[in-house]
N, C-alpha and C positions, 0 to 999 in steps of 0.2 A: 503495499500499501505506499510505504514511504517513497520508494522511487517512482510510481504511477502518479504518486502527486507532485513530486520534484517536474517530473517531464510534462506536464501539463502546467506548471508553474513556466518553467521553458519557453513551453508554446505560447504562452499567453504575452509572456515579455519580449516577443519579439512585436505584436501588436500594440502592446503602449508605448515601446520607444516609440512610434511612429504618433501618440496624440499629441494632439496638440495641449498647451496652457491650458487654456478655456474647459475643455474638456476632462482634464484632471478638478481642477478647482471645481467643477460641477460637481464631482462625485466627492470630493471633500464636504462642502457645504450639506450636501445630500445625508452624508453621517452626519455630521453634530446634529443634525436637525433629529435625524431616529435616535440617535444617541438620547436623546430631551424625548421625546416622544415615547422612546422605551423605556424610561428609566424605574418605573413600575416594575415590569417585568423582570429586569436584571435584579433588580432588589429584592423580586422574591425569587430568584435561583441564587446569588450572591450566598444567602445564608447559608442553602447546603450545602457549598464548599466547604464554608467558615466549620459546621460541622464534621467533614471530613477530618478537616485538619487538624481539629483538637482530636478527635478520636484515635488520630495518627501520633498523639501528643506534643504535635507541632509547639512553639512556644509563642510568649505574646507577639512579640516582633516579628515573626512569620503571619500569624494571624493579620496584626494590624499593615501590613503589603498587602494580605489579603481581601480586605474590608471593603469594601464600594458603599459610600452614602451618597445621597444626595447630590453635596458638594462635591463629592470628587466627581463623580458621572458630569457635572456641569462642568469640572475643570478640566473633563477630557474634554469633552465640546468644544471648551471655550481653545484648549490649544489646539485642535483640529483646523481653526479659524485664524488662529496666529499661525499657522503653518498657509493656511491659505491665502493670507495675504505678502507672503512672502515672494519674492524674484522665485522664478524657474531657472534653477541653477543651468537645466540643459539647453545645451547649444550654445550656450555663454562664449564667447570667444577671452581668453586669458593671455593670448597676443597673440600678433602678429608680425613678418617681418615679408621684404620685398629682396628675393632674390636675384644675384647681379642678373639673369636671361629673364628677368621680369616675372620670373612665378612668384604669386603671391603663396606664404603658408599661412597659415594661422591653428593656434593650437584651441579646440572648443570643449565644451563640458560634454561627457556623454554617460548615459546611467551602467551602474558594473553591470545588472543586469537581474540574475535572483539572489536574494540575499535567504539565505536560512538561519534562522535565528531559536536559539535553544534558552526558553528561561523558566523560572523557577514561578513563584506565587505570587506575583501578582499580574494582575487582569487588564491594569492602565496599559501595560508595555504589550497588549495585541493591537488595541487603537493606534497608539504611537509608531509603532511600526508600520500599519496599514497607512495611516497617513503619511507620516515621511516614501516609504519606497514610491508610493503611487506618485504624489510629485515628483519626484527625483525621477521618474521613468522605471522604477524598478518594480516586478513582482517580490513577492514574500512567501514565504514556507517558514510558518509558524509551529514551534513544539513547543506549549508550556509543561507545567507540571500539571501532574495527578492532583492533587489539593484545587486545584484551579478550573478545572475541566468545565465547568457546566456554567460557569460567569463565560472563559473564551469562547464556549460555543457560539453563546448567544452571540457575544461583541463581532466574532469573525463574520456569521452569519451576516450581521448587520454593515458590516465592511461589503461584503459579496453583494449584496441588494443594490449597496449604493452605486456599486460599479456598473451592474446592471443598469440603474438606470438614467449611468453618465452614459449608456453605449461601451461601454469596456467589458473584457471580461471576466468573467466572476473570479477565473481562476488566478488572477491578479493576487488574490489572496488564499493562501489555502492553509488549514490549519490542519495538524497529524492529531488525532484522537485518542493510537495508541500510546498511553503514558508507559510503555514501559521500560527497560532501558537498553533494549534492544534497537528499540525506534532511533534514538538518539544515536546508538552507533553505527547505524545504518543510513544518517544524516551527514554524520565525519568522512563516511566515504564516498560519497556521491560525484566525483569527482567527475567534470564535464556538466552537471548538471546545476550542481550550487558553485557560484561565481565569489559567493564569501558566505563565511560562519560567523555568528556571532553569541557567541555566552554570553548570558546575566545572569547572574545567581549570585552563591556564593564559592568561595575560594575553590573548594572539591570540586565542585562541577567545569570551573574556569582551566582551571589544572587538567581535568580529566579531556576535555576538547581540545587545548592546549598540546600535551601530549600524545594525542589519538588521529586526530582528525587530517582528512590526506587534502582535504581543500585548504583555499587560505583563510586563516582565522584574522580577525579584530582579537584581541585582549584586552579584557572590560572590567572593569566595575571592583573588583577587589580595594576594600577603600580602610587601612592601616593609619589613620591622619594624626597629626600631630600637634597640637598649638603648645608653642615655645613661649614663658612668659620671662622676659629679657630685662636684666637688674635694671634699666631705663623703663618699664612698662609703666606707665597708667594701671594702676590695680586694681579699680575699681572697672576701668573698661575691660580690662583681663579676666575678672570676675563675670560680666555681661556675655561675652563671647564663648569664654570654656561653658558656662552655665545653656546659649543658645547650638553650639556646636556639639555638646554630648548631647543635653538633652530634648530638642525640640521634636526631634524625632528619631531616637536610636537604633532605628532598624533598617537606615539609608545610610548609603557608601560613602556617602560625603558626611557621616558624621564623625567626632572626634572622637578617637579610639587612646590615645594617650598625652599625657600633661609632663611637658616638659618647664622645671621651674628653675630659674637661676639662681643659684647657693645664696646669694647675696639679700636676694627679700624673699627668700623660701619660709622662714619662720613667720615674718606678716603674711605672705599671700596664703600658703597651705590653709592656716585654720579657718580662715574666711571662705576660701574656695570649697572646703567640706562644708560649712554652714552654707552656704548656698544652694551646692550637689545634695542635701541634706533632704529637703521636701520630695525631692524624686527618687529617694532611694537609692543614688548610685553607690555601688560599692567598688569603695578604691585601693587597690592594687599594688602597694607604696615598694618601693624600694628603701631599705634600712635607714635611710635618712630619712625620708619623707615620713615611714613609718613610725618613727621617734618624736616629728612635728605633729602628727594627726591624732596618731596615740588611739585609742580603741575607738572601735568601730570601721578600722581600715585591718586591711591583711597581707600577709606579706606576700611581694611578688615572684614569680619564677621566672625563670628563663624563656616562658612559654608567652607569657602576659607582653611583654615586649611586641612579639609579632602577630597577635590576635586581632582581631578583626572581629568584637564582642559582638555587632549589633543588639545593645540590650545595655539596659545601667548598670557598664560596670566600665573599669575607666583606670586604666594602667597610670600609675605617677611616679616621678624619677627626678631628682635634682642631681642639677647640672653645674659645671663648672663656670657657664659661659655659652656664648653664639657657636664655638667650634665645637665645644663638645654635642651642644644639641644634633648639629649638623651632623656631628659623624654617627650619632645616635641612630637620626633619623637618615641617616645613605645606608643605616646596617638591615634595619629594620623595618620602611617606610615601603609603601607598596607603589607610589610613584605617583598618586593620586592627588590629596587635595594637603597643602600643608599652609599653617601659618603661624606667624611671628607677631609678638605684643609690644610696641617700642614704642621710645617719643625719640631713638635716635637716626635720623634718616639714613646716616654711611651703616648701622647696623643694619638696618631694612634691607639694603641693597646689597650686603654680604652675606646676609641670607637667599635673598633670593638666586642672587650669583653660585651659591654653595649648594640651595635645595635642586635636586634632579627631577620634578614632579609637572603633573599635565596644569597645575595650579596651584600659586602660590599666592597665601592671603600677608598682608601687613596692615596691621590692626582692623579684622576683620573676620569673620564666623567663617568655617569650613563648610558651611551648610549651603552658600549661592553656588558651588559646583552642582548646575543642572543645565539642563539646554536650556530651558522656559526663559532661566533668569538671566542667561548668557545672551538671549535675547534670538534662539533659534528656536522659535515655536516650543519644540519638544526635542527628545533624543533619542536615538535608537539605543544609544548607550552612553559609557565615559567609559573611554578607550587612555590604557594607562599602557603601551605600548609607543613607540615611535615612527612605525611603516604602519601603515598610508596615512593617519591621521591620529594626532592626541586630544584629550581630553572631550569635553562633548563632542555630541556626534551630530550635525542637523542635514540641513540638505546636499550642502556643497560636499561633505564627507561623503554621502552614498552615488558622486559619480567619479568618475575617472577623465581619462583625456586621450582624444583623438587628433591627429596631424591632419589636417585640410590642405591638399595643394592644389591652387587653380592656374593652370597654362594656357597655353594657347600654341599647343603644338609642338614643346621644349620639347628638346629629348640629351640625353648625354652622352659625352663622346665617350 
């Protein structure tokens, strides 16, 4: 079944490639309206998936990612309209040069083709991917997790309905309903059918896809993000940033997982940070020095804590000697996602940005802003933590490649 769906996606891609912007935009507007009109139906089914997840022993963070409500569905429709309002990247020219013999050589944007996406518990991903892929001229083969199957089935069905309404093949969006591990493994081997495979989920899923796929992969999402409080930080600002980065939505990849504090301010800052985090019941996993300062309620950190993406109300805490020790820690344990420094010193901030190798680096702001919509992309298909072919939140342009078009008047090469 997986291969058959991929073949159908490939065939649909040839038709979608020739679609104009108006036709793609009609599909997106129709999809946004269908989401709004079918909110009640979606909210009837989503609790069934939530119950399945609870019976499977999933964490509350997992349940949060799975849960839809009227506000989140309205946000999904709003995200579609933001994608609709953006310029169509397909056909845009990156550059143009005139050859000495008179030929015009220009490079233009073209769709990748068929995007396969393996994801876990977030049904909004189904809509984000469909919207981004269609606007950028790509078809998509989707394989969500078992716990979200019923919600994903409805959402993918709405996308297919919108495609047909706009005169486009329904198979531009295909959902794999077999959620056994074998279906994911089969996707990884679809050479010649999938042009790119994007895993969205936990570290285990991403590692498995990166190590085993035979098709090109964009590595996304693992977010072991740090907040470093410098010895010249505004400590009140640092406290607000930390609470937001850790607690506003701990289940997502841009949430902070580790707090690094300069030794000279640790004695003053850490008790205030612990008090600010206490209403959220954050469990602090501390190095010996931080443990001594914070006292009861904190627990000793292990080596594993420094490299763990908790996706929950847990926080690793380490006291460091200063900027260079902080950046060395990030270099060793960070995942290349999002890192933040809180400091009043402009030159320290610049050195932090220069030394930290991550897709997003923040100065005096929360890591929670690493998001396609927040970055003006409307939505994202994922957040790439690699350097080729794209890095950071992946919007429309990231779903295109380039093609050289050469226009001549009979020129031949000697």
